[in-house]
GUKOL-134648 format. One record per atom (N, C-alpha, C): x, y, z; atom name. Coordinates in pm, 1 decimal. Layout:
BEGIN
<u X&v Y&w Z&atom CA>
...
END
This chain:
BEGIN
<u -8989.4&v -8817.5&w 3725.0&atom N>
<u -8913.7&v -8806.5&w 3834.9&atom CA>
<u -8930.2&v -8934.3&w 3883.9&atom C>
<u -8811.5&v -8982.7&w 3934.3&atom N>
<u -8844.5&v -9147.7&w 3950.7&atom CA>
<u -8779.1&v -9146.6&w 4157.3&atom C>
<u -8788.6&v -9250.3&w 4165.7&atom N>
<u -8832.9&v -9285.2&w 4341.0&atom CA>
<u -8731.2&v -9161.6&w 4410.9&atom C>
<u -8749.3&v -9118.9&w 4508.7&atom N>
<u -8687.7&v -9045.2&w 4604.8&atom CA>
<u -8697.3&v -8927.5&w 4567.7&atom C>
<u -8744.1&v -8837.2&w 4448.1&atom N>
<u -8696.3&v -8726.3&w 4374.9&atom CA>
<u -8747.4&v -8599.5&w 4501.7&atom C>
<u -8688.8&v -8527.3&w 4446.6&atom N>
<u -8778.2&v -8413.8&w 4508.2&atom CA>
<u -8824.9&v -8282.3&w 4409.4&atom C>
<u -8887.3&v -8188.7&w 4445.8&atom N>
<u -8891.3&v -8035.8&w 4366.4&atom CA>
<u -9022.7&v -7954.2&w 4454.9&atom C>
<u -8918.8&v -7864.0&w 4490.1&atom N>
<u -8929.7&v -7711.7&w 4555.5&atom CA>
<u -8920.4&v -7616.5&w 4496.6&atom C>
<u -9023.0&v -7568.9&w 4500.0&atom N>
<u -9113.6&v -7490.5&w 4398.8&atom CA>
<u -9151.9&v -7349.4&w 4483.0&atom C>
<u -9063.3&v -7260.8&w 4496.7&atom N>
<u -9067.8&v -7126.1&w 4538.9&atom CA>
<u -9161.4&v -7054.0&w 4484.9&atom C>
<u -9128.8&v -7009.8&w 4308.6&atom N>
<u -9093.6&v -6949.0&w 4216.5&atom CA>
<u -9148.3&v -6937.8&w 4086.7&atom C>
<u -9091.0&v -7094.8&w 4067.8&atom N>
<u -9149.6&v -7097.3&w 3902.2&atom CA>
<u -9017.0&v -7208.7&w 3885.8&atom C>
<u -9118.5&v -7313.9&w 3798.7&atom N>
<u -9063.7&v -7468.1&w 3784.6&atom CA>
<u -9113.0&v -7494.3&w 3657.0&atom C>
<u -9091.4&v -7480.9&w 3512.0&atom N>
<u -9116.2&v -7514.9&w 3482.0&atom CA>
<u -9032.1&v -7661.9&w 3359.2&atom C>
<u -9066.0&v -7806.0&w 3309.2&atom N>
<u -9043.1&v -7877.0&w 3279.7&atom CA>
<u -9114.4&v -7885.7&w 3142.0&atom C>
<u -9017.1&v -7928.2&w 3059.1&atom N>
<u -9053.6&v -7947.7&w 2905.8&atom CA>
<u -9130.3&v -8055.6&w 2859.6&atom C>
<u -9156.0&v -8109.4&w 2731.6&atom N>
<u -9199.3&v -8214.0&w 2730.7&atom CA>
<u -9120.6&v -8345.1&w 2777.4&atom C>
<u -9177.3&v -8483.8&w 2784.9&atom N>
<u -9060.7&v -8610.5&w 2802.5&atom CA>
<u -8969.6&v -8637.6&w 2871.7&atom C>
<u -9003.4&v -8423.3&w 2964.5&atom N>
<u -8861.4&v -8489.2&w 3089.1&atom CA>
<u -8797.0&v -8619.5&w 3170.0&atom C>
<u -8725.9&v -8710.9&w 3186.1&atom N>
<u -8668.0&v -8769.3&w 3262.6&atom CA>
<u -8586.7&v -8764.4&w 3374.3&atom C>
<u -8607.7&v -8755.6&w 3513.9&atom N>
<u -8507.6&v -8729.0&w 3616.3&atom CA>
<u -8479.0&v -8915.2&w 3663.3&atom C>
<u -8363.4&v -8921.3&w 3772.8&atom N>
<u -8282.8&v -9057.3&w 3782.0&atom CA>
<u -8375.9&v -9040.8&w 3983.5&atom C>
<u -8313.6&v -9082.5&w 3978.6&atom N>
<u -8423.2&v -9169.0&w 4182.8&atom CA>
<u -8342.8&v -9044.0&w 4253.8&atom C>
<u -8345.6&v -8997.1&w 4361.6&atom N>
<u -8300.6&v -8962.3&w 4480.4&atom CA>
<u -8245.5&v -8778.0&w 4379.9&atom C>
<u -8318.8&v -8674.4&w 4267.6&atom N>
<u -8232.2&v -8555.0&w 4219.7&atom CA>
<u -8343.6&v -8490.1&w 4250.8&atom C>
<u -8307.2&v -8386.3&w 4240.5&atom N>
<u -8373.4&v -8271.6&w 4304.0&atom CA>
<u -8380.0&v -8171.8&w 4240.5&atom C>
<u -8515.7&v -8044.2&w 4242.0&atom N>
<u -8508.8&v -7940.4&w 4129.4&atom CA>
<u -8566.8&v -7805.5&w 4288.3&atom C>
<u -8468.9&v -7743.5&w 4241.7&atom N>
<u -8468.7&v -7658.2&w 4376.3&atom CA>
<u -8449.5&v -7506.6&w 4386.9&atom C>
<u -8572.6&v -7441.9&w 4330.7&atom N>
<u -8535.0&v -7331.8&w 4288.1&atom CA>
<u -8542.7&v -7188.7&w 4368.2&atom C>
<u -8479.2&v -7259.5&w 4513.0&atom N>
<u -8494.8&v -7124.9&w 4571.7&atom CA>
<u -8354.2&v -7201.6&w 4672.7&atom C>
<u -8248.3&v -7101.2&w 4754.4&atom N>
<u -8153.0&v -7136.8&w 4890.9&atom CA>
<u -8230.8&v -7132.0&w 5004.5&atom C>
<u -8343.2&v -7077.3&w 5018.7&atom N>
<u -8383.4&v -7059.1&w 5099.1&atom CA>
<u -8382.7&v -6946.4&w 5280.9&atom C>
<u -8241.4&v -6926.9&w 5241.9&atom N>
<u -8196.1&v -6844.1&w 5370.9&atom CA>
<u -8171.1&v -6694.4&w 5275.9&atom C>
<u -8209.6&v -6617.5&w 5377.8&atom N>
<u -8165.2&v -6449.0&w 5292.0&atom CA>
<u -8006.1&v -6459.7&w 5339.0&atom C>
<u -7954.2&v -6362.6&w 5185.5&atom N>
<u -7811.9&v -6442.6&w 5178.9&atom CA>
<u -7795.9&v -6237.7&w 5171.0&atom C>
<u -7672.7&v -6211.2&w 5163.1&atom N>
<u -7630.9&v -6000.3&w 5190.9&atom CA>
<u -7497.2&v -6035.5&w 5187.3&atom C>
<u -7407.3&v -5965.0&w 5083.0&atom N>
<u -7321.5&v -5875.4&w 5016.8&atom CA>
<u -7272.8&v -5798.2&w 5096.9&atom C>
<u -7165.1&v -5925.7&w 5195.2&atom N>
<u -7077.3&v -5797.9&w 5315.9&atom CA>
<u -7068.0&v -5686.2&w 5315.4&atom C>
<u -7007.6&v -5616.0&w 5160.9&atom N>
<u -6904.5&v -5557.5&w 5137.1&atom CA>
<u -7007.5&v -5433.8&w 5048.8&atom C>
<u -7155.0&v -5451.6&w 5025.7&atom N>
<u -7220.8&v -5347.1&w 5020.5&atom CA>
<u -7343.1&v -5334.9&w 5072.4&atom C>
<u -7391.8&v -5460.9&w 5115.2&atom N>
<u -7516.3&v -5517.9&w 5215.2&atom CA>
<u -7645.7&v -5506.2&w 5154.0&atom C>
<u -7580.2&v -5497.5&w 4970.8&atom N>
<u -7698.5&v -5565.6&w 4932.2&atom CA>
<u -7769.1&v -5715.2&w 4945.0&atom C>
<u -7914.0&v -5748.7&w 4973.2&atom N>
<u -7928.3&v -5896.3&w 4951.0&atom CA>
<u -7914.0&v -5913.6&w 4879.4&atom C>
<u -7924.0&v -6019.2&w 4813.2&atom N>
<u -7912.5&v -6114.7&w 4739.2&atom CA>
<u -8043.8&v -6140.8&w 4653.7&atom C>
<u -8111.6&v -6230.6&w 4601.5&atom N>
<u -8204.5&v -6296.9&w 4546.1&atom CA>
<u -8232.0&v -6442.7&w 4597.9&atom C>
<u -8383.6&v -6502.9&w 4699.2&atom N>
<u -8356.0&v -6601.4&w 4710.2&atom CA>
<u -8421.4&v -6672.2&w 4683.8&atom C>
<u -8439.9&v -6657.7&w 4480.4&atom N>
<u -8525.9&v -6763.6&w 4491.4&atom CA>
<u -8500.2&v -6739.7&w 4326.3&atom C>
<u -8504.6&v -6806.8&w 4218.9&atom N>
<u -8510.4&v -6774.5&w 4046.3&atom CA>
<u -8567.0&v -6894.2&w 3959.2&atom C>
<u -8670.6&v -6906.0&w 3851.1&atom N>
<u -8748.3&v -6965.5&w 3747.8&atom CA>
<u -8583.8&v -7072.1&w 3751.2&atom C>
<u -8648.7&v -7163.9&w 3710.4&atom N>
<u -8568.7&v -7326.7&w 3656.1&atom CA>
<u -8652.3&v -7313.1&w 3532.0&atom C>
<u -8548.5&v -7404.5&w 3408.0&atom N>
<u -8624.3&v -7432.5&w 3291.2&atom CA>
<u -8610.8&v -7552.1&w 3254.4&atom C>
<u -8627.1&v -7685.3&w 3241.0&atom N>
<u -8606.2&v -7816.5&w 3209.9&atom CA>
<u -8655.9&v -7804.8&w 3128.9&atom C>
<u -8554.8&v -7805.4&w 2956.2&atom N>
<u -8573.9&v -7825.4&w 2792.8&atom CA>
<u -8645.7&v -7955.5&w 2735.5&atom C>
<u -8673.4&v -7959.0&w 2662.9&atom N>
<u -8757.2&v -8084.7&w 2644.2&atom CA>
<u -8683.9&v -8177.6&w 2598.1&atom C>
<u -8705.6&v -8316.6&w 2630.8&atom N>
<u -8642.1&v -8452.1&w 2601.3&atom CA>
<u -8523.2&v -8425.2&w 2688.7&atom C>
<u -8526.5&v -8379.2&w 2820.7&atom N>
<u -8452.1&v -8353.2&w 2896.6&atom CA>
<u -8417.2&v -8517.3&w 2937.3&atom C>
<u -8309.3&v -8562.4&w 3031.0&atom N>
<u -8286.6&v -8743.6&w 3066.4&atom CA>
<u -8185.0&v -8664.3&w 3206.4&atom C>
<u -8173.7&v -8780.6&w 3265.9&atom N>
<u -8077.2&v -8764.2&w 3400.1&atom CA>
<u -8053.7&v -8887.3&w 3422.1&atom C>
<u -7985.4&v -8891.3&w 3483.3&atom N>
<u -7873.0&v -9004.7&w 3580.6&atom CA>
<u -7935.4&v -8966.9&w 3731.9&atom C>
<u -7915.0&v -9055.8&w 3802.0&atom N>
<u -8000.3&v -9026.5&w 3973.5&atom CA>
<u -7906.9&v -8953.1&w 4032.8&atom C>
<u -7958.7&v -8850.1&w 4134.3&atom N>
<u -7893.0&v -8802.5&w 4259.2&atom CA>
<u -7895.1&v -8644.9&w 4143.7&atom C>
<u -7896.8&v -8616.7&w 4078.1&atom N>
<u -7833.2&v -8453.4&w 4051.0&atom CA>
<u -7937.8&v -8353.0&w 4151.7&atom C>
<u -7851.8&v -8218.2&w 4098.4&atom N>
<u -7913.7&v -8139.1&w 4172.6&atom CA>
<u -7948.5&v -8055.9&w 4106.9&atom C>
<u -8033.9&v -7980.4&w 4056.7&atom N>
<u -8056.2&v -7799.4&w 3915.2&atom CA>
<u -8114.0&v -7726.9&w 4068.8&atom C>
<u -7997.2&v -7671.1&w 4059.0&atom N>
<u -8108.3&v -7582.5&w 4121.9&atom CA>
<u -8139.0&v -7432.7&w 4101.8&atom C>
<u -8223.0&v -7281.0&w 4122.8&atom N>
<u -8247.5&v -7216.6&w 4061.0&atom CA>
<u -8145.7&v -7133.8&w 3977.4&atom C>
<u -8200.7&v -7109.8&w 3870.0&atom N>
<u -8145.7&v -7001.1&w 3821.0&atom CA>
<u -8036.8&v -7100.4&w 3621.8&atom C>
<u -8115.0&v -7199.5&w 3707.4&atom N>
<u -8098.9&v -7363.3&w 3564.7&atom CA>
<u -8135.6&v -7327.6&w 3409.9&atom C>
<u -8110.6&v -7345.5&w 3302.2&atom N>
<u -8148.2&v -7315.0&w 3193.7&atom CA>
<u -8049.4&v -7408.7&w 3179.9&atom C>
<u -8198.9&v -7556.4&w 3111.3&atom N>
<u -8120.4&v -7679.3&w 3010.3&atom CA>
<u -8168.6&v -7633.6&w 2909.3&atom C>
<u -8082.8&v -7661.8&w 2775.5&atom N>
<u -8159.3&v -7682.0&w 2553.3&atom CA>
<u -8276.6&v -7825.1&w 2550.8&atom C>
<u -8322.2&v -7775.1&w 2505.1&atom N>
<u -8415.1&v -7923.4&w 2434.2&atom CA>
<u -8303.8&v -8057.1&w 2409.4&atom C>
<u -8297.6&v -8188.0&w 2455.7&atom N>
<u -8266.6&v -8299.8&w 2384.0&atom CA>
<u -8111.1&v -8291.4&w 2484.8&atom C>
<u -8099.4&v -8274.8&w 2599.6&atom N>
<u -7950.7&v -8249.8&w 2682.1&atom CA>
<u -7972.5&v -8330.2&w 2827.5&atom C>
<u -7887.6&v -8449.9&w 2816.0&atom N>
<u -7834.8&v -8552.4&w 2898.8&atom CA>
<u -7765.1&v -8488.3&w 3014.6&atom C>
<u -7821.4&v -8523.3&w 3128.1&atom N>
<u -7680.4&v -8493.7&w 3290.5&atom CA>
<u -7650.0&v -8595.7&w 3344.3&atom C>
<u -7538.0&v -8591.5&w 3369.1&atom N>
<u -7488.2&v -8714.7&w 3403.0&atom CA>
<u -7494.2&v -8723.9&w 3539.1&atom C>
<u -7516.6&v -8876.0&w 3639.0&atom N>
<u -7563.0&v -8895.5&w 3772.5&atom CA>
<u -7474.0&v -8834.0&w 3880.3&atom C>
<u -7548.1&v -8750.2&w 3961.6&atom N>
<u -7492.5&v -8675.8&w 4091.3&atom CA>
<u -7383.8&v -8568.3&w 4060.8&atom C>
<u -7437.4&v -8513.6&w 3933.8&atom N>
<u -7419.9&v -8339.8&w 3913.1&atom CA>
<u -7499.9&v -8242.5&w 3970.6&atom C>
<u -7453.1&v -8158.7&w 3978.0&atom N>
<u -7509.2&v -7998.4&w 3990.7&atom CA>
<u -7552.5&v -7949.9&w 3900.1&atom C>
<u -7638.9&v -7891.6&w 3915.3&atom N>
<u -7651.5&v -7752.2&w 3815.8&atom CA>
<u -7759.1&v -7588.6&w 3847.3&atom C>
<u -7665.7&v -7510.2&w 3783.8&atom N>
<u -7697.7&v -7434.6&w 3849.1&atom CA>
<u -7670.0&v -7230.3&w 3764.7&atom C>
<u -7663.2&v -7289.5&w 3627.5&atom N>
<u -7684.8&v -7243.8&w 3542.3&atom CA>
<u -7744.7&v -7212.2&w 3416.0&atom C>
<u -7722.2&v -7080.0&w 3300.5&atom N>
<u -7782.8&v -7118.4&w 3124.7&atom CA>
<u -7663.5&v -7203.4&w 3088.3&atom C>
<u -7728.6&v -7325.9&w 3084.6&atom N>
<u -7703.3&v -7429.4&w 3007.6&atom CA>
<u -7707.6&v -7397.0&w 2802.3&atom C>
<u -7755.8&v -7308.0&w 2775.3&atom N>
<u -7855.4&v -7309.4&w 2598.5&atom CA>
<u -7740.2&v -7271.3&w 2560.6&atom C>
<u -7637.4&v -7231.3&w 2591.2&atom N>
<u -7559.5&v -7178.8&w 2469.1&atom CA>
<u -7460.9&v -7284.5&w 2410.1&atom C>
<u -7416.5&v -7394.4&w 2428.4&atom N>
<u -7377.3&v -7508.0&w 2458.1&atom CA>
<u -7402.5&v -7560.0&w 2395.8&atom C>
<u -7609.4&v -7542.0&w 2302.5&atom N>
<u -7688.4&v -7623.5&w 2172.3&atom CA>
<u -7711.9&v -7722.5&w 2285.9&atom C>
<u -7863.9&v -7778.0&w 2130.5&atom N>
<u -7880.3&v -7929.0&w 2166.4&atom CA>
<u -7809.6&v -8068.7&w 2167.8&atom C>
<u -7841.9&v -8137.9&w 2215.1&atom N>
<u -7793.9&v -8258.6&w 2200.7&atom CA>
<u -7596.8&v -8318.6&w 2252.6&atom C>
<u -7635.6&v -8225.8&w 2410.2&atom N>
<u -7584.2&v -8267.5&w 2468.7&atom CA>
<u -7587.3&v -8313.8&w 2633.0&atom C>
<u -7436.4&v -8333.2&w 2648.8&atom N>
<u -7415.5&v -8412.4&w 2761.1&atom CA>
<u -7342.3&v -8351.2&w 2885.6&atom C>
<u -7384.7&v -8274.2&w 2959.1&atom N>
<u -7365.2&v -8212.2&w 3078.2&atom CA>
<u -7313.0&v -8296.2&w 3176.3&atom C>
<u -7233.9&v -8227.1&w 3274.6&atom N>
<u -7227.6&v -8344.9&w 3372.8&atom CA>
<u -7104.6&v -8271.8&w 3475.5&atom C>
<u -7095.5&v -8354.5&w 3624.8&atom N>
<u -6987.3&v -8263.8&w 3746.7&atom CA>
<u -7087.7&v -8185.9&w 3816.1&atom C>
<u -6976.6&v -8142.3&w 3925.2&atom N>
<u -7047.0&v -8056.3&w 4024.9&atom CA>
<u -6928.5&v -7925.5&w 4000.9&atom C>
<u -6973.1&v -7805.1&w 3941.8&atom N>
<u -7062.4&v -7776.8&w 3854.9&atom CA>
<u -7035.5&v -7838.6&w 3735.9&atom C>
<u -7142.3&v -7846.4&w 3721.1&atom N>
<u -7205.6&v -7929.2&w 3558.6&atom CA>
<u -7145.1&v -7832.3&w 3453.3&atom C>
<u -7062.3&v -7907.8&w 3315.0&atom N>
<u -6976.2&v -7928.3&w 3243.7&atom CA>
<u -7060.4&v -7924.6&w 3150.7&atom C>
<u -6970.2&v -7944.0&w 3038.9&atom N>
<u -7044.7&v -8003.2&w 2888.8&atom CA>
<u -6928.8&v -8078.2&w 2898.3&atom C>
<u -6964.3&v -8210.6&w 2834.1&atom N>
<u -6917.6&v -8338.9&w 2833.6&atom CA>
<u -6841.2&v -8349.0&w 2702.6&atom C>
<u -6993.3&v -8403.0&w 2639.6&atom N>
<u -7004.4&v -8434.5&w 2479.9&atom CA>
<u -7099.6&v -8359.9&w 2446.8&atom C>
<u -7055.9&v -8286.7&w 2285.8&atom N>
<u -7172.6&v -8312.6&w 2243.2&atom CA>
<u -7188.9&v -8362.3&w 2110.8&atom C>
<u -7337.4&v -8349.3&w 2016.4&atom N>
<u -7407.6&v -8445.8&w 1952.3&atom CA>
<u -7412.1&v -8568.4&w 2021.7&atom C>
<u -7456.3&v -8580.1&w 2151.3&atom N>
<u -7533.7&v -8711.7&w 2229.8&atom CA>
<u -7676.0&v -8651.0&w 2217.6&atom C>
<u -7760.7&v -8775.6&w 2224.0&atom N>
<u -7867.3&v -8778.5&w 2280.7&atom CA>
<u -7918.5&v -8879.7&w 2306.0&atom C>
<u -8027.5&v -8936.7&w 2421.8&atom N>
<u -8131.1&v -9047.5&w 2399.8&atom CA>
<u -8142.3&v -9068.9&w 2258.5&atom C>
<u -8184.4&v -9219.0&w 2277.2&atom N>
<u -8304.5&v -9244.4&w 2187.1&atom CA>
<u -8448.5&v -9218.8&w 2155.3&atom C>
<u -8495.0&v -9103.6&w 2169.3&atom N>
<u -8594.7&v -9063.2&w 2245.0&atom CA>
<u -8695.0&v -9108.0&w 2120.4&atom C>
<u -8679.2&v -9179.7&w 1965.0&atom N>
<u -8792.5&v -9179.1&w 1914.1&atom CA>
<u -8776.0&v -9311.7&w 1932.7&atom C>
<u -8694.1&v -9376.6&w 1959.0&atom N>
<u -8712.7&v -9505.1&w 1943.2&atom CA>
<u -8769.6&v -9579.8&w 2111.0&atom C>
<u -8786.0&v -9495.0&w 2181.9&atom N>
<u -8879.7&v -9515.1&w 2290.1&atom CA>
<u -8979.7&v -9441.9&w 2327.1&atom C>
<u -9075.7&v -9368.3&w 2277.6&atom N>
<u -9161.2&v -9250.3&w 2243.0&atom CA>
<u -9257.1&v -9376.4&w 2281.2&atom C>
<u -9321.6&v -9461.8&w 2248.8&atom N>
<u -9427.3&v -9544.0&w 2272.7&atom CA>
<u -9410.3&v -9624.2&w 2414.2&atom C>
<u -9357.6&v -9604.5&w 2472.0&atom N>
<u -9322.9&v -9717.8&w 2577.4&atom CA>
<u -9332.4&v -9616.9&w 2677.6&atom C>
<u -9246.6&v -9477.1&w 2686.8&atom N>
<u -9292.6&v -9368.8&w 2775.6&atom CA>
<u -9368.5&v -9323.1&w 2750.4&atom C>
<u -9482.9&v -9268.1&w 2645.4&atom N>
<u -9592.4&v -9222.8&w 2627.6&atom CA>
<u -9697.6&v -9421.2&w 2716.8&atom C>
<u -9677.6&v -9500.5&w 2705.9&atom N>
<u -9774.6&v -9600.4&w 2760.6&atom CA>
<u -9766.5&v -9584.9&w 2918.3&atom C>
<u -9633.8&v -9565.5&w 2940.9&atom N>
<u -9615.7&v -9532.7&w 3092.9&atom CA>
<u -9566.0&v -9428.8&w 3200.2&atom C>
<u -9609.2&v -9314.3&w 3104.1&atom N>
<u -9633.2&v -9224.0&w 3140.3&atom CA>
<u -9788.7&v -9153.9&w 3246.7&atom C>
<u -9671.9&v -9115.1&w 3330.8&atom N>
<u -9799.9&v -9112.8&w 3495.3&atom CA>
<u -9791.1&v -8905.6&w 3527.1&atom C>
<u -9909.5&v -8898.2&w 3584.4&atom N>
<u -9924.4&v -8754.5&w 3593.6&atom CA>
<u -9940.1&v -8760.8&w 3698.7&atom C>
END
């Protein structure tokens, strides 16, 4: 995660191998407040897990919220809002927007070309 990024986890956040998120990005698995359906009084679940696939990459200022699941080799455009399961769209995809939609298929960062450099600068 690049500068000024935040990770807020009350339930579960799983990051796959080689996940790279841009500056000012955030992953949040909660909406912080109790919400209620006003028609039937049913309380809504406040938290839900987030699963980010292997080799995911994003631009800056993205928001990944509860219930988000991304496939392997998924790129996320800058200023996007993710809040659902995107795995049915396949691997090697570009998603983006508010809320995130499929922008392009059959596209990926050149992970193999950058792998040694990524390993050299890995910080945990």
